[in-house]
ROSE-4610 file (N, C-alpha, C; in Angstrom, 1 decimal, always signed):
// ROSE-4610
residu = [V/V/V/A/A/A/G/G/G/E/E/E/W/W/W/L/L/L/A/A/A/E/E/E/I/I/I/V/V/V/V/V/V/V/V/V/S/S/S/D/D/D/N/N/N/E/E/E/D/D/D/E/E/E/A/A/A/G/G/G/S/S/S/T/T/T/R/R/R/R/R/R/K/K/K/R/R/R/K/K/K/T/T/T/S/S/S/S/S/S/M/M/M/T/T/T/V/V/V/S/S/S/A/A/A/R/R/R/C/C/C/V/V/V/Q/Q/Q/Q/Q/Q/L/L/L/R/R/R/T/T/T/Q/Q/Q/M/M/M/E/E/E/D/D/D/I/I/I/N/N/N/Q/Q/Q/A/A/A/D/D/D/K/K/K/P/P/P/W/W/W/I/I/I/L/L/L/F/F/F/A/A/A/P/P/P/L/L/L/K/K/K/K/K/K/A/A/A/R/R/R/A/A/A/K/K/K/I/I/I/M/M/M/M/M/M/E/E/E/K/K/K/C/C/C/T/T/T/E/E/E/L/L/L/G/G/G/V/V/V/G/G/G/R/R/R/I/I/I/I/I/I/P/P/P/I/I/I/V/V/V/T/T/T/D/D/D/R/R/R/T/T/T/E/E/E/S/S/S/A/A/A/S/S/S/T/T/T/Q/Q/Q/Q/Q/Q/C/C/C/T/T/T/G/G/G/Q/Q/Q/N/N/N/M/M/M/E/E/E/K/K/K/L/L/L/A/A/A/M/M/M/Q/Q/Q/L/L/L/V/V/V/E/E/E/A/A/A/S/S/S/E/E/E/Q/Q/Q/C/C/C/E/E/E/R/R/R/L/L/L/D/D/D/I/I/I/P/P/P/Y/Y/Y/I/I/I/A/A/A/H/H/H/S/S/S/L/L/L/T/T/T/E/E/E/S/S/S/T/T/T/S/S/S/A/A/A/V/V/V/T/T/T/I/I/I/T/T/T/S/S/S/D/D/D/D/D/D/N/N/N/T/T/T/S/S/S/K/K/K/Q/Q/Q/Q/Q/Q/P/P/P/W/W/W/T/T/T/T/T/T/K/K/K/T/T/T/L/L/L/L/L/L/D/D/D/H/H/H/W/W/W/K/K/K/N/N/N/E/E/E/E/E/E/Q/Q/Q/S/S/S/R/R/R/S/S/S/L/L/L/L/L/L/I/I/I/C/C/C/R/R/R/E/E/E/R/R/R/S/S/S/A/A/A/L/L/L/G/G/G/S/S/S/M/M/M/P/P/P/V/V/V/L/L/L/R/R/R/A/A/A/L/L/L/E/E/E/H/H/H/H/H/H/D/D/D/S/S/S/V/V/V/A/A/A/F/F/F/L/L/L/I/I/I/G/G/G/P/P/P/E/E/E/G/G/G/G/G/G/W/W/W/S/S/S/P/P/P/E/E/E/E/E/E/E/E/E/S/S/S/L/L/L/F/F/F/D/D/D/E/E/E/Q/Q/Q/S/S/S/Q/Q/Q/A/A/A/S/S/S/H/H/H/R/R/R/V/V/V/Q/Q/Q/S/S/S/V/V/V/S/S/S/L/L/L/G/G/G/S/S/S/L/L/L/V/V/V/L/L/L/R/R/R/A/A/A/E/E/E/T/T/T/A/A/A]
num = [1/1/1/2/2/2/3/3/3/4/4/4/5/5/5/6/6/6/7/7/7/8/8/8/9/9/9/10/10/10/11/11/11/12/12/12/13/13/13/14/14/14/15/15/15/16/16/16/17/17/17/18/18/18/19/19/19/20/20/20/21/21/21/22/22/22/23/23/23/24/24/24/25/25/25/26/26/26/27/27/27/28/28/28/29/29/29/30/30/30/31/31/31/32/32/32/33/33/33/34/34/34/35/35/35/36/36/36/37/37/37/38/38/38/39/39/39/40/40/40/41/41/41/42/42/42/43/43/43/44/44/44/45/45/45/46/46/46/47/47/47/48/48/48/49/49/49/50/50/50/51/51/51/52/52/52/53/53/53/54/54/54/55/55/55/56/56/56/57/57/57/58/58/58/59/59/59/60/60/60/61/61/61/62/62/62/63/63/63/64/64/64/65/65/65/66/66/66/67/67/67/68/68/68/69/69/69/70/70/70/71/71/71/72/72/72/73/73/73/74/74/74/75/75/75/76/76/76/77/77/77/78/78/78/79/79/79/80/80/80/81/81/81/82/82/82/83/83/83/84/84/84/85/85/85/86/86/86/87/87/87/88/88/88/89/89/89/90/90/90/91/91/91/92/92/92/93/93/93/94/94/94/95/95/95/96/96/96/97/97/97/98/98/98/99/99/99/100/100/100/101/101/101/102/102/102/103/103/103/104/104/104/105/105/105/106/106/106/107/107/107/108/108/108/109/109/109/110/110/110/111/111/111/112/112/112/113/113/113/114/114/114/115/115/115/116/116/116/117/117/117/118/118/118/119/119/119/120/120/120/121/121/121/122/122/122/123/123/123/124/124/124/125/125/125/126/126/126/127/127/127/128/128/128/129/129/129/130/130/130/131/131/131/132/132/132/133/133/133/134/134/134/135/135/135/136/136/136/137/137/137/138/138/138/139/139/139/140/140/140/141/141/141/142/142/142/143/143/143/144/144/144/145/145/145/146/146/146/147/147/147/148/148/148/149/149/149/150/150/150/151/151/151/152/152/152/153/153/153/154/154/154/155/155/155/156/156/156/157/157/157/158/158/158/159/159/159/160/160/160/161/161/161/162/162/162/163/163/163/164/164/164/165/165/165/166/166/166/167/167/167/168/168/168/169/169/169/170/170/170/171/171/171/172/172/172/173/173/173/174/174/174/175/175/175/176/176/176/177/177/177/178/178/178/179/179/179/180/180/180/181/181/181/182/182/182/183/183/183/184/184/184/185/185/185/186/186/186/187/187/187/188/188/188/189/189/189/190/190/190/191/191/191/192/192/192/193/193/193/194/194/194/195/195/195/196/196/196/197/197/197/198/198/198/199/199/199/200/200/200/201/201/201/202/202/202/203/203/203/204/204/204/205/205/205/206/206/206/207/207/207/208/208/208/209/209/209/210/210/210/211/211/211/212/212/212/213/213/213/214/214/214/215/215/215/216/216/216/217/217/217/218/218/218/219/219/219/220/220/220/221/221/221/222/222/222/223/223/223/224/224/224/225/225/225/226/226/226/227/227/227/228/228/228/229/229/229/230/230/230/231/231/231/232/232/232/233/233/233/234/234/234]
x = [-29.5/-29.7/-28.4/-28.6/-27.4/-26.9/-25.6/-25.1/-24.4/-24.1/-23.5/-24.5/-24.7/-25.7/-25.1/-25.7/-25.5/-26.5/-26.1/-27.0/-27.0/-28.1/-28.2/-28.5/-27.7/-27.9/-29.1/-30.1/-31.4/-31.6/-31.0/-31.2/-29.9/-29.6/-28.4/-28.9/-28.7/-29.1/-28.1/-27.9/-26.9/-27.7/-27.1/-27.7/-26.8/-27.2/-26.4/-27.0/-26.1/-26.6/-25.6/-26.2/-25.4/-25.0/-23.7/-23.3/-22.3/-22.2/-21.3/-22.0/-21.3/-21.9/-22.5/-23.2/-23.9/-22.8/-21.6/-20.6/-20.0/-19.8/-19.2/-20.0/-20.6/-21.4/-20.7/-20.7/-20.1/-21.1/-21.1/-22.0/-21.3/-22.0/-21.5/-22.4/-21.8/-22.5/-22.4/-23.4/-23.4/-24.2/-24.0/-24.7/-25.4/-26.6/-27.5/-27.6/-27.2/-27.2/-28.2/-29.1/-29.9/-29.7/-29.7/-29.5/-30.6/-30.7/-31.7/-31.0/-31.3/-30.7/-31.3/-30.5/-31.0/-30.9/-29.7/-29.5/-28.5/-28.9/-28.0/-27.0/-25.7/-24.6/-24.1/-24.2/-23.8/-24.7/-25.1/-25.8/-24.9/-25.3/-24.5/-24.0/-24.9/-24.6/-23.5/-23.2/-22.2/-20.8/-20.7/-19.4/-19.3/-20.2/-20.3/-20.3/-19.9/-19.9/-18.6/-18.7/-17.6/-17.0/-17.8/-17.3/-16.2/-16.2/-15.2/-14.0/-14.0/-12.9/-11.9/-10.6/-9.6/-9.5/-9.0/-8.7/-7.2/-6.8/-5.4/-5.2/-4.4/-4.0/-2.5/-2.2/-0.9/-0.3/+1.0/+1.8/+1.8/+1.4/+1.3/+2.6/+2.4/+3.5/+3.6/+4.7/+4.9/+3.9/+3.6/+2.6/+2.5/+3.6/+3.6/+3.4/+4.0/+3.9/+2.5/+1.9/+0.6/-0.4/-0.2/-1.1/-1.0/+0.2/+0.3/-0.4/-0.3/-0.9/-2.4/-3.0/-4.4/-4.9/-4.2/-4.6/-4.6/-3.5/-3.3/-4.3/-4.5/-5.5/-6.9/-7.2/-8.5/-8.6/-7.6/-7.6/-7.7/-7.1/-7.0/-8.2/-9.2/-10.4/-10.4/-9.6/-9.6/-10.8/-11.4/-12.7/-12.5/-11.5/-11.3/-9.8/-9.5/-8.1/-8.0/-7.1/-7.0/-5.5/-5.1/-3.7/-3.4/-2.3/-1.8/-0.5/-0.4/+0.9/+1.8/+2.9/+3.9/+5.0/+5.8/+7.0/+7.9/+8.0/+9.0/+8.4/+7.1/+6.4/+7.0/+7.4/+7.9/+6.7/+7.0/+5.9/+5.3/+6.2/+5.7/+4.8/+5.0/+4.1/+2.8/+2.8/+1.6/+0.7/+1.3/+0.4/-0.4/+0.1/-0.6/-2.0/-2.2/-3.4/-4.2/-4.1/-4.9/-5.5/-6.7/-7.3/-7.6/-7.2/-7.5/-6.7/-5.6/-4.8/-5.5/-6.3/-7.1/-8.2/-8.7/-9.7/-9.1/-7.9/-7.2/-7.0/-6.6/-6.5/-7.8/-8.9/-10.2/-10.6/-10.3/-10.6/-9.7/-8.5/-7.7/-8.4/-9.1/-9.8/-11.0/-11.6/-12.8/-12.3/-11.2/-10.6/-10.2/-9.5/-9.1/-10.2/-11.3/-12.5/-13.1/-13.1/-13.7/-12.8/-11.4/-10.5/-10.6/-10.7/-10.8/-12.2/-13.2/-14.6/-15.1/-14.7/-15.2/-16.5/-17.5/-18.8/-18.9/-17.9/-17.9/-16.6/-16.5/-15.3/-14.8/-13.5/-13.0/-13.2/-13.5/-13.8/-12.4/-12.3/-11.0/-11.4/-10.8/-11.0/-9.8/-9.9/-8.7/-8.7/-9.8/-9.8/-10.9/-10.9/-11.8/-13.2/-13.3/-14.5/-15.3/-14.7/-15.4/-16.4/-17.6/-18.7/-18.9/-18.0/-18.1/-16.8/-16.8/-15.6/-15.2/-13.9/-13.4/-13.9/-14.4/-14.9/-16.1/-16.8/-18.0/-17.8/-16.6/-16.3/-15.8/-16.3/-15.8/-14.8/-14.1/-13.0/-13.6/-14.9/-15.6/-16.0/-16.0/-16.4/-15.4/-15.8/-14.9/-14.1/-14.7/-14.1/-12.8/-12.7/-11.5/-10.3/-10.6/-9.5/-8.9/-9.5/-9.0/-7.7/-7.0/-5.7/-5.8/-4.9/-4.9/-4.5/-4.9/-4.6/-3.1/-2.5/-1.2/-1.3/-0.1/-0.1/-0.6/-0.3/-0.8/-2.3/-2.8/-4.3/-5.0/-4.4/-5.0/-5.0/-3.9/-3.8/-4.7/-4.8/-5.8/-7.2/-7.5/-8.9/-9.2/-8.2/-8.4/-8.5/-7.8/-7.9/-9.2/-9.7/-10.9/-12.2/-12.2/-13.4/-13.6/-14.8/-15.1/-14.9/-13.8/-13.5/-13.6/-14.5/-14.6/-13.5/-12.9/-11.8/-10.5/-9.6/-8.2/-7.3/-6.4/-5.3/-4.1/-3.6/-2.4/-1.3/-0.3/+0.8/+1.9/+2.2/+3.3/+4.6/+5.5/+6.8/+7.9/+8.9/+9.9/+10.9/+11.5/+12.5/+12.1/+10.8/+10.4/+10.7/+10.1/+10.4/+10.0/+10.7/+10.4/+9.0/+8.4/+7.0/+6.0/+6.6/+5.7/+5.4/+4.1/+3.6/+3.6/+4.0/+3.9/+2.5/+2.4/+1.1/+0.0/+0.5/-0.5/-1.0/-0.2/-0.6/-1.6/-1.3/-2.1/-3.5/-3.6/-4.9/-5.8/-5.2/-6.0/-6.8/-6.3/-6.9/-7.8/-7.9/-8.7/-9.6/-10.9/-11.8/-11.8/-11.8/-11.8/-10.6/-9.8/-8.5/-8.3/-7.5/-7.0/-5.4/-4.8/-3.3/-2.8/-1.8/-1.1/+0.2/+0.5/+1.8/+2.6/+3.8/+4.7/+5.2/+6.0/+6.6/+7.8/+8.4/+9.6/+10.8/+10.8/+12.0/+11.8/+10.7/+10.4/+9.8/+9.4/+8.8/+9.9/+9.6/+10.5/+10.6/+11.6/+11.7/+10.5/+10.0/+8.8/+7.6/+7.4/+6.3/+6.4/+7.6/+7.8/+7.4/+7.8/+7.4/+5.9/+5.2/+3.7/+3.1/+3.7/+3.1/+3.3/+4.4/+4.6/+3.6/+3.4/+2.5/+1.1/+0.6/-0.7/-1.0/+0.0/-0.1/-0.3/+0.4/+0.2/-1.1/-1.6/-2.8/-4.1/-4.1/-5.3/-5.1/-6.0/-5.9/-6.3/-6.9/-7.3/-6.2/-5.0/-3.8/-2.7/-2.2/-1.2/-0.1/+1.1/+2.3/+2.5/+2.7/+2.9/+4.1/+4.7/+5.8/+5.5/+6.0/+5.9/+7.1/+8.0/+9.2/+10.4/+11.6/+12.9/+13.4/+12.8/+13.2/+12.5/+13.2/+12.6/+11.9/+10.6/+9.8/+9.5/+9.3/+8.9/+7.4/+7.1/+5.8/+4.6/+4.7/+3.6/+3.6/+4.7/+4.8/+4.1/+4.4/+3.8/+2.3]
y = [-0.4/+1.1/+1.8/+2.7/+3.3/+4.5/+4.7/+5.8/+5.4/+6.4/+6.2/+6.5/+5.6/+5.9/+5.7/+6.4/+6.2/+5.2/+4.0/+3.0/+2.6/+2.0/+1.6/+0.1/-0.6/-2.1/-2.3/-3.0/-3.2/-4.6/-5.6/-7.0/-7.7/-8.4/-9.3/-10.6/-11.7/-13.0/-14.1/-15.0/-16.1/-17.3/-18.1/-19.3/-20.4/-21.6/-22.8/-23.9/-24.6/-25.8/-27.0/-28.2/-29.4/-29.9/-30.2/-30.7/-31.9/-32.8/-33.9/-35.3/-36.3/-37.7/-38.0/-39.2/-39.6/-39.9/-40.3/-40.7/-39.4/-38.4/-37.2/-36.0/-35.3/-34.1/-32.9/-31.8/-30.6/-29.4/-28.5/-27.3/-26.2/-25.6/-24.5/-23.3/-22.2/-21.0/-19.9/-19.1/-18.0/-16.8/-15.7/-14.5/-13.8/-13.4/-12.6/-11.2/-10.3/-8.9/-8.1/-7.3/-6.5/-5.0/-4.2/-2.7/-1.9/-0.7/+0.2/+1.5/+1.9/+3.2/+4.4/+5.2/+6.4/+7.7/+7.9/+9.2/+8.9/+9.5/+9.4/+10.5/+10.0/+11.0/+11.5/+10.5/+10.9/+10.1/+10.7/+10.0/+9.4/+8.3/+7.6/+8.5/+9.3/+10.2/+11.2/+11.5/+12.5/+12.0/+10.7/+10.1/+9.4/+9.6/+8.9/+9.7/+10.9/+11.8/+11.4/+10.4/+9.8/+10.8/+11.7/+12.6/+13.5/+13.8/+14.7/+14.0/+12.6/+11.9/+11.5/+11.7/+11.3/+9.8/+9.5/+8.1/+7.9/+6.6/+6.3/+5.1/+5.3/+4.3/+4.0/+2.8/+2.5/+1.3/+1.3/+0.1/-0.9/-2.1/-3.1/-3.1/-3.3/-3.3/-4.7/-4.9/-6.2/-6.1/-7.3/-7.5/-6.5/-6.4/-5.5/-4.0/-3.6/-2.2/-1.9/-2.9/-2.8/-2.6/-3.3/-3.1/-1.7/-1.2/+0.2/+1.1/+0.9/+1.8/+1.8/+0.6/+0.4/+1.2/+1.1/+1.7/+3.2/+3.8/+5.2/+5.8/+5.1/+5.6/+5.7/+4.7/+4.7/+5.9/+6.1/+7.1/+8.5/+8.7/+10.0/+10.2/+9.3/+9.6/+9.2/+8.4/+8.0/+7.2/+7.5/+6.9/+5.6/+5.6/+4.4/+4.1/+2.8/+2.3/+1.2/+1.5/+0.6/+0.3/-1.0/-1.3/-1.2/-0.7/-0.6/-1.2/-2.1/-2.8/-1.9/-1.5/-0.7/-1.5/-0.9/-1.6/-2.2/-1.6/-2.0/-2.6/-3.0/-3.7/-5.1/-5.5/-6.9/-7.9/-9.0/-10.0/-10.5/-10.6/-11.0/-9.9/-8.7/-7.6/-7.7/-8.0/-8.1/-9.2/-10.2/-11.3/-10.9/-9.8/-9.3/-8.7/-8.4/-7.8/-8.7/-10.0/-10.9/-12.0/-12.5/-13.6/-13.3/-14.3/-14.1/-13.0/-12.7/-11.6/-10.3/-10.1/-8.9/-8.9/-10.0/-10.1/-9.7/-10.1/-9.7/-8.2/-7.6/-6.1/-5.5/-6.0/-5.5/-5.6/-6.7/-6.9/-5.9/-5.6/-4.6/-3.2/-2.9/-1.7/-1.6/-2.8/-2.9/-2.6/-3.3/-3.1/-1.7/-1.1/+0.3/+1.3/+1.0/+1.9/+1.8/+0.6/+0.4/+1.1/+1.0/+1.6/+3.1/+3.7/+5.2/+5.8/+4.9/+5.2/+5.9/+5.4/+5.9/+5.1/+5.8/+5.1/+4.4/+4.6/+3.9/+3.2/+2.3/+1.5/+1.9/+2.2/+2.6/+1.5/+1.8/+0.9/+0.4/-0.9/-1.5/-2.5/-2.4/-3.3/-3.4/-4.3/-4.5/-3.4/-2.7/-1.7/-0.7/+0.4/+1.4/+1.0/+0.0/-0.4/-1.5/-2.0/-3.0/-2.3/-2.9/-2.3/-2.8/-3.8/-4.4/-4.3/-3.8/-3.7/-5.1/-5.3/-6.6/-6.9/-5.8/-6.0/-7.0/-7.0/-7.8/-9.1/-9.3/-10.5/-11.7/-12.8/-14.1/-14.7/-15.7/-16.4/-17.2/-17.5/-18.3/-17.4/-16.1/-15.1/-15.0/-15.0/-14.8/-13.5/-12.5/-11.2/-11.2/-12.2/-12.3/-12.8/-13.3/-13.9/-12.9/-11.7/-10.6/-10.1/-9.6/-9.0/-7.5/-6.8/-5.3/-4.8/-3.5/-2.9/-2.5/-2.3/-1.8/-0.2/+0.4/+1.9/+2.3/+1.7/+2.1/+1.9/+0.8/+0.6/+1.7/+2.1/+3.2/+4.5/+4.8/+6.1/+6.1/+4.9/+4.8/+5.0/+4.4/+4.6/+6.1/+6.7/+8.1/+9.0/+8.6/+9.4/+9.2/+8.0/+7.6/+7.9/+7.9/+8.0/+9.5/+9.9/+11.2/+11.2/+11.9/+11.9/+13.3/+13.4/+14.7/+14.8/+13.6/+13.6/+13.8/+14.5/+14.7/+13.6/+13.2/+12.2/+13.0/+12.9/+13.6/+12.5/+12.5/+11.5/+12.0/+11.3/+11.6/+11.2/+12.2/+11.9/+12.4/+11.6/+11.9/+13.0/+13.6/+14.6/+15.8/+16.2/+17.4/+17.3/+16.3/+16.1/+17.3/+17.5/+18.6/+18.7/+19.9/+20.1/+19.7/+19.2/+18.8/+19.9/+20.1/+21.1/+20.7/+21.5/+21.1/+20.6/+19.5/+18.9/+19.8/+20.6/+21.5/+22.6/+23.1/+24.1/+23.4/+22.1/+21.4/+21.2/+21.0/+20.7/+22.0/+23.2/+24.4/+24.5/+23.8/+23.8/+22.6/+21.7/+20.4/+20.1/+19.9/+19.7/+18.2/+17.3/+15.9/+15.2/+14.4/+14.0/+12.5/+11.9/+10.5/+10.6/+10.1/+10.1/+8.8/+8.9/+7.7/+7.7/+6.6/+6.5/+5.3/+5.5/+4.6/+3.5/+2.6/+1.4/+1.9/+0.9/+1.2/+1.5/+1.0/+1.3/+2.5/+3.2/+4.4/+4.1/+5.1/+5.0/+4.6/+3.8/+3.5/+4.7/+4.8/+5.9/+5.8/+4.6/+4.5/+5.1/+4.9/+5.4/+6.9/+7.4/+8.9/+9.6/+8.9/+9.5/+9.5/+8.4/+8.4/+9.5/+9.7/+10.8/+12.1/+12.4/+13.7/+13.9/+12.8/+12.9/+13.1/+12.4/+12.5/+13.9/+14.4/+15.7/+16.8/+16.7/+17.7/+17.6/+16.3/+16.1/+16.4/+16.3/+16.5/+17.3/+18.3/+19.1/+18.3/+17.1/+16.2/+15.3/+15.4/+14.6/+15.6/+15.5/+16.5/+15.8/+16.0/+15.5/+16.4/+15.8/+16.6/+16.2/+17.0/+16.7/+16.7/+15.7/+15.6/+16.1/+16.8/+17.4/+16.9/+17.3/+17.0/+15.6/+15.0/+13.7/+12.6/+11.4/+10.2/+9.5/+9.4/+8.8/+7.3/+6.6/+5.2/+5.2/+4.2/+4.1/+4.3/+3.7/+3.8/+5.2/+5.9/+7.2/+8.2/+8.0/+8.9/+8.7]
z = [+22.2/+22.4/+21.9/+20.9/+20.3/+21.2/+21.1/+21.8/+23.1/+23.9/+25.2/+26.3/+27.3/+28.3/+29.7/+30.6/+32.1/+32.5/+33.1/+33.4/+34.9/+35.4/+36.7/+36.8/+37.6/+37.7/+38.6/+38.1/+38.9/+39.4/+38.7/+39.1/+39.1/+40.1/+40.1/+40.7/+40.0/+40.6/+40.3/+41.2/+41.1/+40.7/+39.7/+39.3/+39.5/+40.0/+40.1/+39.4/+38.6/+37.9/+38.2/+38.2/+38.3/+37.0/+36.8/+35.5/+35.8/+34.8/+34.9/+34.9/+35.0/+35.0/+36.3/+36.4/+37.6/+38.7/+38.3/+39.3/+39.9/+39.1/+39.7/+39.2/+40.1/+39.7/+40.3/+39.6/+40.1/+39.8/+40.7/+40.5/+39.8/+38.9/+38.1/+38.5/+38.6/+38.9/+37.9/+37.7/+36.8/+37.4/+36.8/+37.4/+36.3/+36.5/+35.6/+36.1/+35.2/+35.6/+34.6/+35.1/+34.3/+34.7/+33.7/+33.9/+33.2/+33.7/+33.2/+32.8/+31.5/+31.0/+31.7/+32.3/+33.0/+32.2/+31.6/+30.9/+29.7/+28.6/+27.4/+27.5/+27.4/+27.4/+26.1/+25.1/+23.7/+22.8/+21.7/+20.6/+19.7/+19.0/+18.1/+16.9/+16.4/+15.3/+15.5/+16.8/+17.1/+16.7/+16.6/+16.4/+15.0/+14.1/+12.9/+11.6/+11.7/+10.5/+9.7/+8.8/+8.1/+7.1/+6.6/+5.6/+6.1/+7.4/+8.0/+8.5/+8.5/+9.1/+8.0/+8.3/+7.4/+7.1/+5.9/+5.6/+5.7/+6.0/+5.9/+4.9/+3.9/+3.0/+3.2/+3.7/+4.2/+3.6/+3.5/+3.1/+4.3/+4.1/+5.2/+6.0/+7.3/+8.3/+8.9/+9.6/+10.3/+11.5/+12.1/+13.1/+14.2/+14.9/+16.1/+15.7/+14.6/+14.2/+13.7/+13.0/+12.5/+13.6/+14.7/+15.9/+16.4/+16.5/+17.0/+16.1/+14.8/+13.9/+14.0/+14.1/+14.3/+15.5/+16.6/+17.8/+17.7/+17.1/+17.0/+16.0/+14.9/+13.9/+14.5/+15.3/+16.0/+17.0/+17.8/+18.8/+18.1/+17.0/+16.3/+15.4/+15.4/+14.7/+13.2/+12.7/+11.3/+11.0/+9.8/+9.4/+8.6/+7.8/+6.9/+6.8/+6.8/+6.8/+5.6/+4.7/+3.5/+3.3/+3.3/+2.9/+1.4/+1.1/-0.3/-0.5/-1.4/-1.6/-2.5/-2.0/-2.8/-3.4/-4.2/-4.8/-3.8/-2.6/-1.6/-0.4/-0.5/+0.6/+0.7/+1.9/+2.1/+2.0/+1.4/+1.3/+2.6/+3.6/+5.0/+5.5/+5.2/+5.7/+4.9/+3.6/+2.9/+3.4/+3.9/+4.5/+5.7/+6.4/+7.5/+7.1/+5.8/+5.4/+4.4/+4.7/+3.9/+4.8/+4.4/+5.1/+6.6/+7.5/+8.9/+9.5/+9.0/+9.5/+9.4/+8.3/+8.2/+9.3/+9.6/+10.7/+12.0/+12.2/+13.5/+13.6/+12.4/+12.4/+12.8/+12.2/+12.5/+13.9/+14.6/+16.0/+16.8/+16.4/+17.1/+17.1/+15.9/+15.8/+16.8/+16.9/+17.9/+19.3/+19.7/+21.0/+21.3/+20.3/+20.4/+20.5/+19.8/+19.9/+21.3/+21.9/+23.2/+24.2/+24.0/+25.0/+25.0/+23.8/+23.8/+23.8/+24.1/+24.2/+22.9/+21.8/+20.5/+20.2/+19.7/+19.5/+18.1/+17.2/+16.0/+15.8/+14.8/+14.6/+13.2/+13.0/+11.7/+10.7/+9.5/+8.4/+7.9/+7.7/+7.2/+6.1/+5.0/+3.9/+2.9/+2.0/+1.1/+0.0/-0.3/-1.4/-1.1/-1.9/-1.7/-2.3/-3.1/-3.7/-2.9/-1.8/-1.0/-0.2/-0.2/+0.6/+2.0/+2.4/+3.7/+4.4/+5.6/+6.4/+6.9/+7.1/+7.6/+9.0/+9.7/+11.1/+11.0/+9.9/+9.8/+8.9/+8.5/+7.6/+8.4/+8.0/+8.7/+7.8/+8.3/+7.5/+6.4/+6.4/+5.3/+4.2/+4.4/+3.4/+2.3/+1.0/-0.1/-0.1/+0.5/+0.6/+1.4/+2.4/+3.2/+2.4/+1.2/+0.4/-0.6/-0.6/-1.6/-1.2/-2.2/-2.0/-2.0/-1.3/-1.3/-2.7/-2.9/-4.2/-4.2/-5.4/-5.5/-5.6/-5.6/-5.7/-7.0/-8.1/-9.4/-9.5/-9.0/-9.0/-8.2/-7.1/-6.3/-7.1/-7.8/-8.5/-9.7/-10.4/-11.5/-11.1/-9.9/-9.4/-9.1/-8.5/-8.1/-9.3/-10.4/-11.6/-12.4/-12.4/-13.2/-12.5/-11.1/-10.4/-9.9/-9.8/-9.3/-7.8/-7.3/-5.9/-5.3/-4.3/-3.6/-2.6/-2.2/-1.2/-1.9/-1.3/-1.8/-1.3/-2.2/-1.9/-1.6/-0.3/+0.1/+0.2/-0.6/-0.7/+0.2/+1.3/+2.2/+1.6/+1.4/+0.8/+1.7/+1.9/+2.9/+2.4/+3.4/+3.3/+2.4/+2.5/+1.8/+0.3/-0.3/-1.8/-2.6/-3.7/-4.6/-5.0/-4.7/-5.0/-3.9/-2.8/-1.7/-0.8/-0.5/+0.4/+1.8/+2.8/+4.2/+4.5/+5.2/+5.4/+6.1/+7.0/+7.7/+6.7/+5.8/+4.8/+3.8/+3.5/+2.5/+3.1/+4.4/+5.0/+5.0/+4.9/+4.8/+3.5/+2.4/+1.1/+0.8/+1.7/+1.4/+2.6/+2.3/+3.4/+3.9/+2.9/+3.3/+2.6/+3.3/+2.8/+3.1/+2.2/+2.4/+2.4/+3.4/+3.5/+2.9/+2.0/+1.5/+2.1/+2.9/+3.6/+3.1/+2.8/+2.2/+3.1/+2.5/+3.3/+4.0/+4.8/+5.6/+4.7/+3.5/+2.6/+1.7/+1.9/+1.1/-0.3/-1.0/-2.3/-3.3/-4.3/-5.4/-6.4/-7.2/-8.2/-9.2/-9.5/-10.4/-9.8/-8.5/-7.8/-7.6/-7.4/-7.3/-8.6/-9.8/-11.1/-11.2/-10.8/-10.9/-10.0/-8.8/-8.0/-8.6/-9.2/-9.9/-11.0/-11.8/-12.9/-12.5/-11.4/-10.9/-10.3/-9.6/-8.9/-9.9/-11.1/-12.1/-12.9/-12.9/-13.7/-12.9/-11.6/-10.8/-9.6/-9.3/-8.1/-6.9/-7.1/-6.0/-5.5/-6.2/-5.7/-5.4/-4.2/-3.7/-3.0/-3.3/-2.5/-1.3/-0.2/+1.0/+1.8/+2.6/+3.4/+4.8/+5.5/+7.0/+7.7/+7.0/+7.6/+7.0/+7.6/+7.0/+7.5/+8.4/+9.0/+8.3/+8.3/+7.8/+9.0/+8.8/+9.9/+9.7/+10.8/+10.6/+10.1/+9.4/+8.7/+9.7/+10.9/+11.9/+12.5/+12.6/+13.1/+12.1/+10.9/+9.8/+9.9]
């Protein structure tokens, strides 16, 4: 049954089974619970309008900080989460977004959605072109072995594909030409935020951002203020 419902428990029964060898038998007990839906509180579609939800494209973080980020992105209503390998992303952090580690991030999104009573789960995958979220991928799936995109791959994709969503590149210390993020949001209906690594953007990436911002109105550099923020805070 889709959505959120007020339910009433109608049947509770205890079951006992004998298990073990003939020499030593022990009883195991289980409980069967049945419930009846009484009133629908929220429909599933109320929480699933993905077009209105922001995306987060982030440089991979270390394990503990990545968990915090997954939790806060879920609580704030992010629709899609995609890791992006930047020039200054540490190799150990990149490993957190591959294989079984990606599945762990996906499970953290499930837990965070349950905790904040969100009716949908943020989509997480290695790239924008993947059609399956890591939430539904098993370790035997070939998709789980894919690697995240690089910054250049992302920008090339944004330039070559028709994107109705705007890419807002978060640049530290109010970089030249960067618009305050709140003002930028007034001009863009649906957005994807690109957040850099703990070491900041490289000079080569900064040049790419300037070039893309001038070439497309769908790519905009934004400022989060005059302070240098931790990646998970941004």
